[in-house]
C-alpha positions in Angstrom: 118.4 119.3 60.3 114.8 119.4 58.7 115.2 116.0 57.5 115.7 115.1 60.9 113.3 116.5 62.3 110.8 115.3 60.1 112.5 112.2 60.2 112.4 112.3 65.1 108.1 113.1 63.8 107.3 110.3 62.2 109.2 108.0 63.8 107.0 109.8 67.2 104.0 110.0 65.7 103.3 106.8 63.2 104.1 104.2 66.0 101.5 105.9 68.1 98.8 106.2 65.5 99.5 102.4 65.4 99.2 101.5 68.6 95.9 104.2 69.2 94.5 101.9 65.8 95.0 98.5 67.7 93.3 99.7 71.5 90.2 101.0 69.4 90.0 97.8 67.5 90.4 95.8 70.9 88.5 95.5 73.8 90.5 97.8 76.6 88.0 101.0 75.8 85.8 99.1 78.1 85.0 100.7 81.7 87.9 100.3 83.8 85.3 99.9 87.2 84.1 96.7 85.6 87.0 95.5 83.6 89.1 92.3 84.8 91.6 92.1 87.2 91.5 88.3 88.2 94.5 86.5 87.7 95.4 85.6 84.5 97.2 82.0 85.6 101.0 83.0 85.2 101.8 82.2 88.5 101.9 78.3 90.2 99.8 78.0 93.3 101.8 79.1 96.1 102.6 75.7 97.5 103.2 74.1 94.3 106.5 76.5 94.1 108.0 76.0 97.5 111.5 77.9 96.4 111.4 81.7 96.3 110.2 83.3 93.4 111.0 87.2 92.1 108.7 88.4 88.8 108.3 91.4 87.4 105.3 92.3 85.2 104.1 94.9 82.8 100.9 95.5 81.5 99.2 98.2 79.2 97.9 101.0 81.9 94.3 102.1 82.1 92.0 103.0 79.4 93.7 105.6 76.7 96.8 106.2 78.8 97.1 102.4 77.3 97.9 103.5 73.9 101.0 105.3 75.8 102.3 103.2 78.3 102.6 100.3 80.4 102.0 99.7 84.5 104.7 97.7 86.0 104.8 96.0 89.5 106.5 93.6 91.3 106.0 90.1 93.0 108.2 88.1 95.5 107.6 84.5 97.8 109.9 83.4 99.9 111.2 79.8 100.3 108.4 77.8 101.9 105.6 81.3 101.5 102.1 80.2 101.5 101.3 83.3 99.4 102.7 85.7 97.1 103.6 89.7 97.9 102.9 91.9 95.2 103.6 95.8 95.2 102.7 98.2 93.1 103.0 102.5 93.2 99.4 104.1 92.2 97.6 106.9 91.7 95.0 106.9 94.8 95.8 106.6 98.5 99.2 105.9 99.9 101.2 105.2 96.5 103.2 102.2 97.2 100.1 99.4 97.7 100.8 96.0 98.6 99.1 93.1 97.8 96.3 95.3 96.4 95.6 92.9 93.6 95.9 89.1 92.1 99.9 88.8 92.1 99.7 87.9 88.3 96.4 89.6 87.7 95.7 91.3 84.5 95.4 95.0 84.8 92.0 96.3 84.3 91.5 94.0 81.3 95.1 93.4 80.0 97.1 90.3 80.2 100.6 91.2 81.8 103.4 89.8 80.4 107.1 88.6 82.9 109.5 91.2 81.9 111.8 89.7 84.9 112.1 86.0 86.5 114.3 84.9 89.4 113.7 81.4 91.2 115.4 79.6 94.3 118.5 80.9 96.2 119.0 83.2 93.5 115.6 84.7 94.2 116.6 84.3 98.0 119.1 86.4 97.2 117.2 89.6 95.9 114.4 89.7 98.3 115.9 91.6 101.2 117.0 94.3 98.9 114.3 94.6 97.4 112.5 95.2 100.7 114.9 97.2 101.9 115.0 99.4 98.2 110.7 99.7 99.1 111.2 100.3 102.4 113.5 103.4 101.5 111.8 104.7 98.2 111.4 108.7 98.9 108.7 109.1 96.6 106.1 107.8 99.3 103.7 110.4 100.4 100.1 111.3 99.7 99.9 112.9 96.8 103.6 112.6 94.8 102.5 110.2 92.2 102.6 111.5 89.0 101.6 109.5 85.8 103.9 112.0 83.7 106.9 112.1 83.7 106.8 110.3 87.2 107.4 109.6 89.5 105.1 106.5 88.6 104.3 103.2 88.7 107.5 102.4 86.7 109.9 105.0 88.7 109.0 102.7 91.6 109.5 99.5 89.8 113.4 101.3 88.4 114.3 102.1 91.9 114.1 98.4 93.0 114.8 96.8 90.3 118.0 99.2 91.0 118.6 97.5 94.1 119.1 94.1 92.2 121.0 94.7 89.5 121.9 91.0 89.3 118.2 90.7 87.5 120.1 91.6 84.3 116.4 93.4 83.2 115.3 96.9 81.4 111.9 98.0 81.7 109.6 98.2 78.3 110.0 101.3 76.4 106.8 101.9 76.9 107.2 102.1 80.6 107.3 105.8 81.0 108.5 107.1 84.0 111.5 104.4 84.2 113.5 107.6 83.5 112.3 110.1 85.9 115.3 110.7 88.9 114.1 108.8 91.3 117.0 109.3 93.5 117.3 112.8 92.5 120.4 113.0 90.5 120.8 114.0 86.5 123.3 111.3 85.6 123.7 107.9 87.1 124.1 103.7 86.6 121.6 101.7 84.6 119.4 99.7 87.0 121.0 96.8 85.2 124.6 98.3 86.5 125.7 98.2 82.8 125.5 101.2 81.6 125.3 105.1 82.3 122.4 107.6 82.0 121.2 111.1 81.8 117.9 112.8 82.3 116.4 115.9 82.7 113.7 115.6 84.8 112.3 113.0 83.3 111.6 114.9 79.9 114.8 114.3 78.1 117.4 111.7 79.0 120.0 109.4 77.2 120.6 105.7 78.1 123.5 103.5 76.8 124.3 100.3 78.7 124.4 96.6 77.8 121.2 95.4 78.8 119.4 98.6 78.1 120.7 98.9 75.0 120.8 102.6 73.8 117.8 104.8 74.1 116.8 108.6 73.9 113.9 109.8 75.8 111.9 112.8 74.5 109.3 114.0 76.7 108.4 110.3 77.7 108.2 109.0 74.8 111.6 106.3 74.1 113.5 105.7 71.0 116.1 102.9 71.3 118.0 99.9 69.9 118.9 97.1 71.7 122.0 95.4 70.3 122.4 92.2 73.0 118.6 91.3 71.4 118.6 92.6 68.3 115.4 95.2 68.4 114.0 98.5 67.7 112.4 100.2 70.5 109.4 102.8 69.6 106.8 105.0 71.3 103.7 103.0 71.6 104.8 100.1 70.2 107.4 99.2 72.1 109.9 96.5 71.1 110.3 95.3 67.4 112.5 92.5 67.2 114.1 89.5 69.6 112.2 89.4 72.6 113.4 91.1 75.6 
């Protein structure tokens, strides 16, 4: 048991130290008020992409919290639409924020990654489900947002992804808050619909699914293995292995 605890602490501390070193050696410590939030050029001009589109983006969150976590959001465009629609869940104002930022904008200086995508007829079928999930999301009042253990931006996106399991995507292990019980139940299906998960208020949890892999959530820190696309999952760092 003692060796197990030592190994677990090493798996928790070492990756976070590495992530912290990356943070301090990079440019993420800039003032958040002046940080770049412009488009990262990850989406085509809407007029150049007439088909429907769905994207889920994630980027390291603001200031020192970026050592541990990413912020995720949802973007979609209906067929023929001339602009993208972006939904975030934030700590200020009403939590659910519509088009508050550029659809593919840098998140306070950090270039986002697209972690899920769908186009054409597949996206067209998903968009009404996404809209219904957003409209029915429970944690939408002033004061509902909690950075840890949730509900936060990643909790919101996880709840929406559960409405479109055909996307077959798992949020990054650094998406702290994704394991918060957004529907109020300690047990349920994973957002991809390919497995099950159990959580104690987002503080402790276990996930097992074909898309999500095997994950242990300890106080928001996620350790895991992805068998489908071989990788290990570590706190702070995220995935090490085949790209998701």
